[in-house]
C-alpha positions, 0 to 999 in steps of 0.5 A: 442410491449412489447411482442416483446421487451421482446422476443428481450430481453430474445434471447439477455440475452439466447446468453450472458449467453451462450457464457459466460457460454461455456467461463467459463466452457471451462476454467474451464476444461483446465489444463493452466488455473489451473496452471496460478492460481496457480502461482499467488496463490503462488506468493501471498503466498510467499509474505505474508510469507515474510510479516508473517516473519517480523511481528515475527522478534525481532528488536534490542531496540537502545538507540537513545539518549543515557540516558540509559548510565551511564556517571559518574559510579555511577549506575544511568543512565543518564536519571534518574538523569536527571528526578531527576535533578541530575548532571549526569556527577558527581559521587558525585550527584545522586538520592540515596543521597536523603532521603529517597534514590532512588535505581538506575533504570534498565539501559533498563528502559531508552531504547525505553522509548518514543513513537510516539503519535502525535496529529495531527491538521491542521493549516493554509497551516501546518499540525502540530504534538505534541509529549509529554514527555512520560517518564518525564525527561522534565516535572520534576520540576528540570526545569525552563519553558524556559528549558522546551520550548526549540523550543519556540512554547508556549508549554512545552515538546512538538515536533513540526512536521509540514508538509506544503502543498508544502512539507516543513518539519519541526522537532523542539523538546524541550529538551528531549522528545520522543527523544528515540521512541520504536524502534521495534513497529515503525519497525513492523508498518511501516513494516506492511503498507509497506507490505500491499502497496507493495503485493498490488501494486506489487502483486496484481495489477501489477503481478496478474492483467497482469499475468493472462490475458496475458496467459488467456485473449490472445486467448479468441477469437484467440484459437476458430479462429484457431481451427474453434469452432467459427463458431459454436458461429457465426451461431446464429444472434449475432454481433461479438462485442457481441461475443468479449464482452461476451468472456471477461465476462466469462473470468472475471467469472473465474478471478474476484472471484479468486481475491476476494477470494485471497484479503479476504485471505490476509486481515485475514492474515495481520489483525491477524498478524499485530501489535497492541493490537487489536486481529484483524485490522479490520480498514485495510479492506478499503484499501484491498477493494481498492486493489481488486477493483483496481485488478479487474479494471486491469484484465478488461482492460488488458483482453480487450487489450490482447483479442484484441491482440490475434485478431489482431494476431495469436501470440497476446502474442508476442505483450502483452509481450512488453506491459507488460514490459511497464507497469512494468516500469510505476508500478516502476515509479508511486512508485518513481514519482507519478506525473509524466505525462508519467503515464497517458498513462498506464493502471497501473498508473491510477489503483494504483491512486486507492490504494494510494487514499484508502491508504491516506483515511485510513492511513491519518498519513502516510506522518507524520509517514515517517517523524517522522521515519526520525526524530530520533535523535542518540548520538555519541562520535560527538553529535547528528545527524539524523538517520531514523528508520527500516521501514522508507525507504520500507514505503517511497517507497510503499506510494504515493499520487495520484498525481492528483494535490491537489484533494481529494483522493476521487475524485481522486479514482473517476477519474482514475476509470472512465478513465479505464472504458473508456479504457475498452470500447474503447479497446472493440469497437476496438477489436469487429470492428478488429474482425468484419474483421478478416475471420474465418478459 
């Protein structure tokens, strides 16, 4: 009995490997395959060029709080006068009158003098982040304790930035604290993260994952049925559902290594070109692995779906195009309304949950980073007003929570993966059943 069982499994292995190897060899020799793969490479390369260009740009340093201005014309910036406790609006009061006299600062010193240095900690139902007085113009001895704690939270010279579980945001700062962040540092960090999410979601999980199956998987069965070569595959005792499955496996044998190479190149580029003091941003390999995994799951499901549509009709690609348009709408909706129930009726909606879950794990400070970009005060002739920093809008657009309620990101990722596998399995059996009833030309 053991020998017979081994013989059966050897026969199945031989049939599976024969059809899979034939499919891979067939696709490797097709010019259309290389056109599709090279087109995908060009698309990702262009997106990466835009990313590298953004990282090489110089962003204008803006004096958000106006303390580089010399209001009284005594050559001392207002920030320096506030630091030493002199009157910024009187030319007869400045640090140059001290003994010994203190020379005036270059006004450039008082632009981008602070940075976002959040110390994040959960407190009950709110996440509180504290920003500190980097330049010292709040901690100066000339100020009283009440002047150093104008937000009345018991901590001198801080910012309280909090986000409740219901999404209620509060920004409350003591005077002269983190009021002028480094615009360039924030812009590059925000654009770096937004670029990874944008390239990953729209570039890999949508464009590549739907474009390649559209042109490579739709004809997996249909082309062989039309050309008559399917007769040769069915001469051996093998179920048509197995042929359907092994053909898809052969297609994945070309597509998945291609995705791995493309993702690895992208991760290396963003790792070296990304902002920061370190030579390479190793911590972000996690988000790229999630993007790769989501793209692999998407190409699996789309491959099954488009192969099924190809079996259904000779011109299955015409049926696939409206579905691709639907998935594009769902991809865009997922970035604006990730909790929308309609997303559960798409492939892309579940695939992007994997990326969103990973982004919460890799970048736990993402929400606070976005809100801090909206929380900068700028000064003008009318007083203070809110103004967002460069990079805040794209970061807010591409970042989203998984949209599965209060589940942990790990659980959301597992659920999304299971749903995608169920979709692929269902399409396998439906496609196989349809294939059984088709007459080979």
